[in-house]
A tleap script that builds the chain and sets N, CA, C and O, in Angstrom:
source leaprc.protein.ff14SB
mol = sequence {
  NMET ASP GLU LEU ILE GLU ALA ILE LEU GLU
  MET THR LYS GLU MET LYS TYR CYS LEU GLU
  GLU GLU MET PHE ALA GLU PHE GLU GLN LEU
  LEU ASN ASP ARG HIE VAL LEU MET ASN ARG
  VAL ASN VAL LEU LYS ASN GLU GLU VAL ASN
  PHE GLU TYR SER GLN THR SER ARG GLN ARG
  LEU GLU GLU ILE GLN VAL ILE ASP ARG GLN
  LEU ALA PRO LEU LEU GLU LYS ASN ILE MET
  GLU THR LYS ALA LEU ILE GLY GLN MET LYS
  ARG GLN LYS GLN VAL SER LYS GLN TYR ASN
  PRO TYR ILE LYS GLN THR ASN GLY VAL PHE
  LEU ASP SER LYS CARG
}
set mol.1.N position { 25.865 4.527 -9.758 }
set mol.1.CA position { 25.039 5.141 -8.825 }
set mol.1.C position { 24.004 5.931 -9.678 }
set mol.1.O position { 22.806 5.842 -9.410 }
set mol.2.N position { 24.388 6.591 -10.555 }
set mol.2.CA position { 23.265 7.438 -11.428 }
set mol.2.C position { 22.179 6.517 -12.121 }
set mol.2.O position { 21.053 6.929 -12.399 }
set mol.3.N position { 22.674 5.085 -12.401 }
set mol.3.CA position { 21.609 4.309 -13.025 }
set mol.3.C position { 20.601 3.867 -11.883 }
set mol.3.O position { 19.412 3.722 -12.168 }
set mol.4.N position { 21.029 3.666 -10.687 }
set mol.4.CA position { 20.145 3.155 -9.648 }
set mol.4.C position { 19.133 4.422 -9.376 }
set mol.4.O position { 17.917 4.232 -9.347 }
set mol.5.N position { 19.609 5.511 -9.212 }
set mol.5.CA position { 18.823 6.787 -8.806 }
set mol.5.C position { 17.844 7.022 -10.064 }
set mol.5.O position { 16.692 7.411 -9.875 }
set mol.6.N position { 18.307 6.791 -11.253 }
set mol.6.CA position { 17.306 6.918 -12.447 }
set mol.6.C position { 16.240 5.929 -12.426 }
set mol.6.O position { 15.080 6.210 -12.727 }
set mol.7.N position { 16.694 4.577 -12.012 }
set mol.7.CA position { 15.655 3.476 -11.825 }
set mol.7.C position { 14.740 3.924 -10.731 }
set mol.7.O position { 13.545 3.668 -10.878 }
set mol.8.N position { 15.111 4.531 -9.698 }
set mol.8.CA position { 14.329 4.839 -8.655 }
set mol.8.C position { 13.330 5.852 -9.064 }
set mol.8.O position { 12.136 5.727 -8.791 }
set mol.9.N position { 13.807 6.832 -9.706 }
set mol.9.CA position { 12.825 7.908 -10.332 }
set mol.9.C position { 11.758 7.217 -11.281 }
set mol.9.O position { 10.559 7.468 -11.152 }
set mol.10.N position { 12.206 6.395 -12.173 }
set mol.10.CA position { 11.092 5.674 -12.979 }
set mol.10.C position { 10.135 5.038 -12.094 }
set mol.10.O position { 8.934 5.173 -12.329 }
set mol.11.N position { 10.572 4.302 -11.015 }
set mol.11.CA position { 9.602 3.624 -10.308 }
set mol.11.C position { 8.747 4.490 -9.569 }
set mol.11.O position { 7.574 4.195 -9.339 }
set mol.12.N position { 9.248 5.479 -9.211 }
set mol.12.CA position { 8.282 6.510 -8.503 }
set mol.12.C position { 7.269 7.077 -9.444 }
set mol.12.O position { 6.110 7.259 -9.071 }
set mol.13.N position { 7.674 7.362 -10.659 }
set mol.13.CA position { 6.646 7.864 -11.553 }
set mol.13.C position { 5.592 6.612 -11.990 }
set mol.13.O position { 4.456 6.882 -12.380 }
set mol.14.N position { 6.006 5.422 -11.904 }
set mol.14.CA position { 5.111 4.403 -12.182 }
set mol.14.C position { 4.051 4.197 -10.958 }
set mol.14.O position { 2.834 4.045 -11.063 }
set mol.15.N position { 4.896 4.237 -9.678 }
set mol.15.CA position { 3.992 4.250 -8.444 }
set mol.15.C position { 2.816 5.394 -8.444 }
set mol.15.O position { 1.662 5.200 -8.063 }
set mol.16.N position { 3.295 6.504 -8.898 }
set mol.16.CA position { 2.164 7.579 -8.909 }
set mol.16.C position { 1.079 7.206 -9.854 }
set mol.16.O position { -0.099 7.387 -9.547 }
set mol.17.N position { 1.456 6.658 -11.070 }
set mol.17.CA position { 0.445 6.247 -12.099 }
set mol.17.C position { -0.493 5.155 -11.432 }
set mol.17.O position { -1.720 5.216 -11.510 }
set mol.18.N position { 0.194 4.155 -10.770 }
set mol.18.CA position { -0.518 3.091 -10.088 }
set mol.18.C position { -1.422 3.584 -9.170 }
set mol.18.O position { -2.546 3.085 -9.202 }
set mol.19.N position { -1.222 4.341 -8.457 }
set mol.19.CA position { -1.940 4.855 -7.281 }
set mol.19.C position { -3.064 5.775 -7.833 }
set mol.19.O position { -4.134 5.822 -7.226 }
set mol.20.N position { -2.880 6.454 -8.876 }
set mol.20.CA position { -3.871 7.344 -9.400 }
set mol.20.C position { -5.090 6.342 -10.118 }
set mol.20.O position { -6.277 6.663 -10.171 }
set mol.21.N position { -4.578 5.204 -10.592 }
set mol.21.CA position { -5.316 4.263 -11.409 }
set mol.21.C position { -5.940 3.181 -10.439 }
set mol.21.O position { -6.692 2.298 -10.850 }
set mol.22.N position { -5.609 3.308 -9.276 }
set mol.22.CA position { -6.144 2.318 -8.075 }
set mol.22.C position { -5.572 0.932 -8.406 }
set mol.22.O position { -6.295 -0.062 -8.341 }
set mol.23.N position { -4.405 0.864 -8.727 }
set mol.23.CA position { -3.684 -0.516 -9.023 }
set mol.23.C position { -2.841 -0.722 -7.841 }
set mol.23.O position { -1.633 -0.487 -7.864 }
set mol.24.N position { -3.533 -1.208 -6.690 }
set mol.24.CA position { -2.801 -1.137 -5.423 }
set mol.24.C position { -1.642 -2.470 -5.259 }
set mol.24.O position { -0.604 -2.342 -4.609 }
set mol.25.N position { -1.946 -3.455 -5.808 }
set mol.25.CA position { -1.031 -4.628 -5.829 }
set mol.25.C position { 0.149 -4.028 -6.455 }
set mol.25.O position { 1.170 -3.986 -5.769 }
set mol.26.N position { 0.181 -3.504 -7.780 }
set mol.26.CA position { 1.311 -3.104 -8.571 }
set mol.26.C position { 1.909 -2.078 -7.614 }
set mol.26.O position { 3.091 -2.260 -7.322 }
set mol.27.N position { 1.361 -1.158 -7.145 }
set mol.27.CA position { 1.798 -0.003 -6.332 }
set mol.27.C position { 2.626 -0.513 -5.137 }
set mol.27.O position { 3.619 0.091 -4.733 }
set mol.28.N position { 2.139 -1.719 -4.563 }
set mol.28.CA position { 2.913 -2.243 -3.439 }
set mol.28.C position { 4.113 -2.861 -3.966 }
set mol.28.O position { 5.189 -2.582 -3.437 }
set mol.29.N position { 4.062 -3.682 -4.965 }
set mol.29.CA position { 5.271 -4.267 -5.598 }
set mol.29.C position { 6.276 -3.393 -5.937 }
set mol.29.O position { 7.438 -3.722 -5.700 }
set mol.30.N position { 6.011 -2.257 -6.489 }
set mol.30.CA position { 6.881 -1.165 -6.966 }
set mol.30.C position { 7.576 -0.413 -5.681 }
set mol.30.O position { 8.741 -0.015 -5.678 }
set mol.31.N position { 6.720 -0.297 -4.672 }
set mol.31.CA position { 7.116 0.247 -3.474 }
set mol.31.C position { 8.339 -0.574 -2.755 }
set mol.31.O position { 9.344 -0.057 -2.268 }
set mol.32.N position { 8.011 -2.029 -2.802 }
set mol.32.CA position { 9.023 -2.953 -2.320 }
set mol.32.C position { 10.235 -2.781 -3.144 }
set mol.32.O position { 11.274 -2.530 -2.533 }
set mol.33.N position { 10.281 -2.884 -4.567 }
set mol.33.CA position { 11.265 -2.824 -5.408 }
set mol.33.C position { 12.059 -1.591 -5.257 }
set mol.33.O position { 13.283 -1.584 -5.380 }
set mol.34.N position { 11.368 -0.572 -4.995 }
set mol.34.CA position { 12.107 0.806 -4.937 }
set mol.34.C position { 12.798 0.695 -3.653 }
set mol.34.O position { 13.951 1.126 -3.633 }
set mol.35.N position { 12.277 0.161 -2.490 }
set mol.35.CA position { 12.945 0.035 -1.286 }
set mol.35.C position { 14.260 -0.680 -1.380 }
set mol.35.O position { 15.243 -0.310 -0.737 }
set mol.36.N position { 14.263 -1.688 -2.175 }
set mol.36.CA position { 15.522 -2.520 -2.349 }
set mol.36.C position { 16.391 -1.705 -3.036 }
set mol.36.O position { 17.533 -1.768 -2.581 }
set mol.37.N position { 16.238 -0.872 -4.084 }
set mol.37.CA position { 17.024 -0.028 -4.790 }
set mol.37.C position { 17.655 1.059 -3.808 }
set mol.37.O position { 18.864 1.286 -3.768 }
set mol.38.N position { 16.754 1.673 -3.061 }
set mol.38.CA position { 17.186 2.571 -2.118 }
set mol.38.C position { 18.191 2.071 -1.166 }
set mol.38.O position { 19.140 2.795 -0.866 }
set mol.39.N position { 18.059 0.876 -0.660 }
set mol.39.CA position { 18.991 0.321 0.206 }
set mol.39.C position { 20.366 -0.069 -0.609 }
set mol.39.O position { 21.414 -0.091 0.037 }
set mol.40.N position { 20.385 -0.359 -1.930 }
set mol.40.CA position { 21.657 -0.642 -2.764 }
set mol.40.C position { 22.319 0.881 -2.840 }
set mol.40.O position { 23.542 1.001 -2.778 }
set mol.41.N position { 21.599 1.843 -2.953 }
set mol.41.CA position { 22.246 3.259 -3.058 }
set mol.41.C position { 22.897 3.570 -1.747 }
set mol.41.O position { 24.020 4.072 -1.698 }
set mol.42.N position { 22.149 3.256 -0.614 }
set mol.42.CA position { 22.704 3.493 0.740 }
set mol.42.C position { 23.951 2.817 0.948 }
set mol.42.O position { 24.899 3.346 1.526 }
set mol.43.N position { 23.962 1.505 0.425 }
set mol.43.CA position { 25.286 0.778 0.706 }
set mol.43.C position { 26.308 1.100 -0.054 }
set mol.43.O position { 27.434 0.919 0.411 }
set mol.44.N position { 26.173 1.596 -1.261 }
set mol.44.CA position { 27.115 2.245 -2.159 }
set mol.44.C position { 27.607 3.483 -1.545 }
set mol.44.O position { 28.813 3.726 -1.491 }
set mol.45.N position { 26.629 4.342 -1.040 }
set mol.45.CA position { 26.980 5.676 -0.491 }
set mol.45.C position { 27.915 5.435 0.798 }
set mol.45.O position { 28.842 6.202 1.062 }
set mol.46.N position { 27.621 4.394 1.520 }
set mol.46.CA position { 28.437 4.318 2.724 }
set mol.46.C position { 29.766 3.703 2.522 }
set mol.46.O position { 30.663 3.907 3.340 }
set mol.47.N position { 29.969 2.852 1.324 }
set mol.47.CA position { 31.110 2.331 1.032 }
set mol.47.C position { 32.280 3.321 0.629 }
set mol.47.O position { 33.479 3.054 0.717 }
set mol.48.N position { 31.737 4.505 0.173 }
set mol.48.CA position { 32.820 5.595 -0.257 }
set mol.48.C position { 32.917 6.587 0.929 }
set mol.48.O position { 31.961 7.019 1.573 }
set mol.49.N position { 34.176 6.866 1.105 }
set mol.49.CA position { 34.405 8.045 2.012 }
set mol.49.C position { 34.219 9.402 1.367 }
set mol.49.O position { 34.652 9.633 0.238 }
set mol.50.N position { 33.607 10.245 2.053 }
set mol.50.CA position { 33.326 11.594 1.509 }
set mol.50.C position { 32.519 11.465 0.312 }
set mol.50.O position { 32.854 12.111 -0.681 }
set mol.51.N position { 31.562 10.761 0.279 }
set mol.51.CA position { 30.622 10.521 -0.953 }
set mol.51.C position { 29.763 11.846 -1.149 }
set mol.51.O position { 29.156 12.392 -0.228 }
set mol.52.N position { 29.787 12.261 -2.370 }
set mol.52.CA position { 28.763 13.190 -2.809 }
set mol.52.C position { 28.039 12.909 -4.152 }
set mol.52.O position { 28.612 12.333 -5.076 }
set mol.53.N position { 26.766 13.337 -4.220 }
set mol.53.CA position { 26.157 12.919 -5.422 }
set mol.53.C position { 26.291 13.882 -6.589 }
set mol.53.O position { 26.353 15.102 -6.440 }
set mol.54.N position { 26.332 13.276 -7.728 }
set mol.54.CA position { 26.485 14.277 -8.809 }
set mol.54.C position { 25.330 15.154 -9.066 }
set mol.54.O position { 24.205 14.969 -8.601 }
set mol.55.N position { 25.710 16.193 -9.895 }
set mol.55.CA position { 24.706 17.147 -10.117 }
set mol.55.C position { 23.262 16.605 -10.731 }
set mol.55.O position { 22.160 17.025 -10.378 }
set mol.56.N position { 23.490 15.649 -11.660 }
set mol.56.CA position { 22.169 14.813 -12.133 }
set mol.56.C position { 21.427 14.191 -11.207 }
set mol.56.O position { 20.198 14.259 -11.162 }
set mol.57.N position { 22.248 13.461 -10.310 }
set mol.57.CA position { 21.704 12.680 -9.248 }
set mol.57.C position { 20.947 13.539 -8.265 }
set mol.57.O position { 19.894 13.131 -7.775 }
set mol.58.N position { 21.449 14.701 -7.969 }
set mol.58.CA position { 20.806 15.598 -7.128 }
set mol.58.C position { 19.472 16.070 -7.627 }
set mol.58.O position { 18.507 16.125 -6.864 }
set mol.59.N position { 19.387 16.451 -9.036 }
set mol.59.CA position { 18.245 16.663 -9.646 }
set mol.59.C position { 17.259 15.699 -9.600 }
set mol.59.O position { 16.092 15.949 -9.299 }
set mol.60.N position { 17.742 14.451 -9.929 }
set mol.60.CA position { 16.703 13.341 -9.778 }
set mol.60.C position { 16.250 13.091 -8.507 }
set mol.60.O position { 15.072 12.749 -8.400 }
set mol.61.N position { 16.996 13.195 -7.417 }
set mol.61.CA position { 16.621 12.999 -6.074 }
set mol.61.C position { 15.595 14.203 -5.568 }
set mol.61.O position { 14.772 13.943 -4.690 }
set mol.62.N position { 15.657 15.250 -6.028 }
set mol.62.CA position { 14.667 16.297 -5.859 }
set mol.62.C position { 13.313 16.003 -6.734 }
set mol.62.O position { 12.198 16.272 -6.288 }
set mol.63.N position { 13.501 15.491 -7.875 }
set mol.63.CA position { 12.149 15.038 -8.678 }
set mol.63.C position { 11.492 13.888 -7.832 }
set mol.63.O position { 10.277 13.788 -7.654 }
set mol.64.N position { 12.291 13.167 -7.412 }
set mol.64.CA position { 11.690 11.902 -6.645 }
set mol.64.C position { 11.094 12.412 -5.358 }
set mol.64.O position { 10.114 11.786 -4.955 }
set mol.65.N position { 11.538 13.509 -4.590 }
set mol.65.CA position { 10.977 14.032 -3.498 }
set mol.65.C position { 9.703 14.658 -3.910 }
set mol.65.O position { 8.712 14.410 -3.223 }
set mol.66.N position { 9.582 15.508 -5.035 }
set mol.66.CA position { 8.559 16.093 -5.478 }
set mol.66.C position { 7.331 15.278 -5.582 }
set mol.66.O position { 6.263 15.520 -5.019 }
set mol.67.N position { 7.633 14.158 -6.462 }
set mol.67.CA position { 6.681 13.108 -6.552 }
set mol.67.C position { 6.263 12.535 -5.400 }
set mol.67.O position { 5.062 12.280 -5.311 }
set mol.68.N position { 7.064 12.245 -4.396 }
set mol.68.CA position { 6.689 11.509 -3.089 }
set mol.68.C position { 5.659 12.508 -2.452 }
set mol.68.O position { 4.605 12.079 -1.983 }
set mol.69.N position { 5.958 13.782 -2.438 }
set mol.69.CA position { 5.025 14.527 -1.785 }
set mol.69.C position { 3.748 14.669 -2.560 }
set mol.69.O position { 2.766 14.986 -1.890 }
set mol.70.N position { 3.588 14.499 -3.796 }
set mol.70.CA position { 2.437 14.354 -4.484 }
set mol.70.C position { 1.756 13.154 -4.037 }
set mol.70.O position { 0.539 13.262 -3.883 }
set mol.71.N position { 2.301 12.020 -3.794 }
set mol.71.CA position { 1.815 10.754 -3.503 }
set mol.71.C position { 1.260 10.655 -2.138 }
set mol.71.O position { 0.307 9.908 -1.920 }
set mol.72.N position { 1.879 11.467 -1.074 }
set mol.72.CA position { 1.601 11.339 0.132 }
set mol.72.C position { -0.006 11.548 0.391 }
set mol.72.O position { -0.647 10.779 1.108 }
set mol.73.N position { -0.588 12.697 -0.287 }
set mol.73.CA position { -2.005 12.936 -0.072 }
set mol.73.C position { -2.955 11.904 -0.720 }
set mol.73.O position { -4.023 11.538 -0.230 }
set mol.74.N position { -2.468 11.520 -1.785 }
set mol.74.CA position { -3.442 10.439 -2.521 }
set mol.74.C position { -3.411 9.195 -1.637 }
set mol.74.O position { -4.454 8.597 -1.373 }
set mol.75.N position { -2.158 8.780 -1.154 }
set mol.75.CA position { -2.176 7.630 -0.338 }
set mol.75.C position { -2.915 7.680 0.998 }
set mol.75.O position { -3.525 6.709 1.445 }
set mol.76.N position { -2.834 8.811 1.584 }
set mol.76.CA position { -3.727 9.128 2.798 }
set mol.76.C position { -5.040 9.066 2.558 }
set mol.76.O position { -5.711 8.455 3.389 }
set mol.77.N position { -5.748 9.686 1.354 }
set mol.77.CA position { -6.955 9.612 1.077 }
set mol.77.C position { -7.461 8.251 0.693 }
set mol.77.O position { -8.672 8.047 0.775 }
set mol.78.N position { -6.601 7.236 0.255 }
set mol.78.CA position { -7.021 5.926 0.046 }
set mol.78.C position { -6.958 5.274 1.129 }
set mol.78.O position { -7.791 4.376 1.255 }
set mol.79.N position { -6.178 5.452 2.016 }
set mol.79.CA position { -6.177 4.775 3.418 }
set mol.79.C position { -7.424 5.183 4.228 }
set mol.79.O position { -8.045 4.358 4.897 }
set mol.80.N position { -7.744 6.385 4.151 }
set mol.80.CA position { -9.055 6.938 4.949 }
set mol.80.C position { -10.316 6.071 4.322 }
set mol.80.O position { -11.102 5.420 5.011 }
set mol.81.N position { -10.356 6.185 2.930 }
set mol.81.CA position { -11.437 5.393 2.335 }
set mol.81.C position { -11.563 3.984 2.632 }
set mol.81.O position { -12.678 3.477 2.751 }
set mol.82.N position { -10.365 3.231 2.776 }
set mol.82.CA position { -10.433 1.938 3.151 }
set mol.82.C position { -10.814 1.654 4.471 }
set mol.82.O position { -11.494 0.663 4.739 }
set mol.83.N position { -10.345 2.616 5.485 }
set mol.83.CA position { -10.862 2.530 6.844 }
set mol.83.C position { -12.259 2.737 6.935 }
set mol.83.O position { -12.913 2.025 7.697 }
set mol.84.N position { -12.828 3.659 6.225 }
set mol.84.CA position { -14.275 3.909 6.227 }
set mol.84.C position { -14.968 2.723 5.741 }
set mol.84.O position { -15.999 2.369 6.311 }
set mol.85.N position { -14.454 1.994 4.627 }
set mol.85.CA position { -15.115 0.846 4.158 }
set mol.85.C position { -15.088 -0.266 5.176 }
set mol.85.O position { -16.108 -0.912 5.413 }
set mol.86.N position { -13.988 -0.492 5.756 }
set mol.86.CA position { -13.959 -1.585 6.760 }
set mol.86.C position { -14.921 -1.173 8.002 }
set mol.86.O position { -15.555 -2.039 8.604 }
set mol.87.N position { -14.984 0.060 8.312 }
set mol.87.CA position { -15.932 0.438 9.382 }
set mol.87.C position { -17.477 -0.004 9.077 }
set mol.87.O position { -18.246 -0.606 9.826 }
set mol.88.N position { -17.678 0.431 7.872 }
set mol.88.CA position { -19.000 0.302 7.181 }
set mol.88.C position { -19.251 -1.383 7.220 }
set mol.88.O position { -20.317 -1.802 7.672 }
set mol.89.N position { -18.378 -2.174 6.800 }
set mol.89.CA position { -18.652 -3.592 6.673 }
set mol.89.C position { -18.791 -4.043 8.103 }
set mol.89.O position { -19.701 -4.828 8.375 }
set mol.90.N position { -17.936 -3.600 9.081 }
set mol.90.CA position { -18.343 -4.179 10.466 }
set mol.90.C position { -19.599 -3.862 11.063 }
set mol.90.O position { -20.172 -4.644 11.823 }
set mol.91.N position { -20.114 -2.573 10.698 }
set mol.91.CA position { -21.390 -2.152 11.061 }
set mol.91.C position { -22.506 -3.135 10.376 }
set mol.91.O position { -23.471 -3.611 10.974 }
set mol.92.N position { -22.212 -3.322 9.141 }
set mol.92.CA position { -23.356 -4.156 8.426 }
set mol.92.C position { -23.296 -5.573 9.007 }
set mol.92.O position { -24.371 -6.138 9.210 }
set mol.93.N position { -22.242 -6.154 9.271 }
set mol.93.CA position { -22.088 -7.456 9.798 }
set mol.93.C position { -22.819 -7.328 11.204 }
set mol.93.O position { -23.719 -8.145 11.399 }
set mol.94.N position { -22.572 -6.495 12.113 }
set mol.94.CA position { -23.391 -6.271 13.339 }
set mol.94.C position { -24.812 -6.178 13.204 }
set mol.94.O position { -25.513 -6.797 14.005 }
set mol.95.N position { -25.327 -5.494 12.309 }
set mol.95.CA position { -26.779 -5.375 12.078 }
set mol.95.C position { -27.277 -6.587 11.499 }
set mol.95.O position { -28.396 -6.948 11.863 }
set mol.96.N position { -26.600 -7.342 10.592 }
set mol.96.CA position { -27.160 -8.451 10.024 }
set mol.96.C position { -27.125 -9.559 11.188 }
set mol.96.O position { -28.047 -10.375 11.167 }
set mol.97.N position { -26.260 -9.663 12.098 }
set mol.97.CA position { -26.296 -10.473 13.185 }
set mol.97.C position { -27.369 -10.272 14.258 }
set mol.97.O position { -27.825 -11.226 14.888 }
set mol.98.N position { -27.742 -9.070 14.441 }
set mol.98.CA position { -28.896 -8.634 15.311 }
set mol.98.C position { -30.259 -9.107 14.645 }
set mol.98.O position { -31.116 -9.691 15.308 }
set mol.99.N position { -30.408 -8.823 13.306 }
set mol.99.CA position { -31.733 -9.173 12.669 }
set mol.99.C position { -31.630 -10.637 12.533 }
set mol.99.O position { -32.713 -11.206 12.674 }
set mol.100.N position { -30.616 -11.402 12.296 }
set mol.100.CA position { -30.670 -12.689 12.057 }
set mol.100.C position { -29.790 -13.580 12.881 }
set mol.100.O position { -28.842 -14.184 12.379 }
set mol.101.N position { -30.126 -13.662 14.211 }
set mol.101.CA position { -29.119 -14.212 15.282 }
set mol.101.C position { -28.990 -15.714 14.967 }
set mol.101.O position { -27.921 -16.208 15.325 }
set mol.102.N position { -29.702 -16.378 14.481 }
set mol.102.CA position { -29.587 -17.937 14.249 }
set mol.102.C position { -30.477 -18.303 13.121 }
set mol.102.O position { -31.512 -17.695 12.848 }
set mol.103.N position { -29.983 -19.402 12.439 }
set mol.103.CA position { -30.837 -19.844 11.345 }
set mol.103.C position { -31.781 -21.142 11.826 }
set mol.103.O position { -31.369 -22.119 12.451 }
set mol.104.N position { -33.024 -20.921 11.417 }
set mol.104.CA position { -33.838 -21.784 11.688 }
set mol.104.C position { -33.657 -23.091 10.889 }
set mol.104.O position { -33.555 -23.059 9.662 }
set mol.105.N position { -33.617 -24.255 11.600 }
set mol.105.CA position { -33.553 -25.508 11.031 }
set mol.105.C position { -34.862 -25.991 10.314 }
set mol.105.O position { -35.932 -26.144 10.901 }
set mol.106.N position { -34.656 -26.211 8.982 }
set mol.106.CA position { -36.038 -26.533 8.367 }
set mol.106.C position { -36.168 -28.048 8.183 }
set mol.106.O position { -37.236 -28.607 7.937 }
set mol.107.N position { -34.930 -28.693 8.329 }
set mol.107.CA position { -35.258 -30.329 8.181 }
set mol.107.C position { -34.461 -30.700 9.301 }
set mol.107.O position { -33.688 -29.966 9.917 }
set mol.108.N position { -34.766 -32.151 9.560 }
set mol.108.CA position { -34.079 -32.844 10.620 }
set mol.108.C position { -35.055 -33.386 11.628 }
set mol.108.O position { -36.255 -33.245 11.393 }
set mol.109.N position { -34.718 -33.906 12.572 }
set mol.109.CA position { -35.570 -34.697 13.498 }
set mol.109.C position { -35.388 -34.215 14.927 }
set mol.109.O position { -34.275 -34.068 15.432 }
set mol.110.N position { -36.535 -33.975 15.556 }
set mol.110.CA position { -36.431 -33.605 17.014 }
set mol.110.C position { -36.661 -34.742 17.866 }
set mol.110.O position { -37.704 -35.388 17.770 }
set mol.111.N position { -35.629 -35.071 18.813 }
set mol.111.CA position { -35.953 -36.241 19.756 }
set mol.111.C position { -36.237 -35.844 21.128 }
set mol.111.O position { -35.338 -35.244 21.716 }
set mol.112.N position { -37.323 -36.072 21.737 }
set mol.112.CA position { -37.550 -35.889 23.097 }
set mol.112.C position { -37.106 -36.859 24.008 }
set mol.112.O position { -37.646 -37.961 24.109 }
set mol.113.N position { -36.032 -36.453 24.751 }
set mol.113.CA position { -35.449 -37.513 25.548 }
set mol.113.C position { -36.221 -37.872 26.832 }
set mol.113.O position { -35.746 -38.802 27.484 }
set mol.114.N position { -37.278 -37.311 27.271 }
set mol.114.CA position { -38.105 -37.648 28.379 }
set mol.114.C position { -38.965 -38.893 28.280 }
set mol.114.O position { -39.396 -39.483 29.271 }
set mol.115.N position { -39.171 -39.228 27.129 }
set mol.115.CA position { -40.043 -40.347 26.899 }
set mol.115.C position { -39.440 -41.617 26.704 }
set mol.115.O position { -40.141 -42.609 26.503 }
savepdb mol mol.pdb
quit
């Protein structure tokens, strides 16, 4: 159990580094891996009756919570920036459609069907 919690702590530290360095793909992978480890901890915890964390595990879990609290504002900031960029791209697309609604055909043949 202590090894799993230690691994979760290390992944959380790596997640913070990836988020600060804007390595979002790696951040997402670490988040998924950490979720798997957390599920394993929950399964082990539920298997034992009257389970209690050891003192070192409690300290590690507190460290994880502190880092997670630091990650929340960073993640929120990145989400807001991404939403702003998506909105800007949508506006640019609408503007370009208004100024260039169709493409003029420069080559080809026009056939008059009345003659």
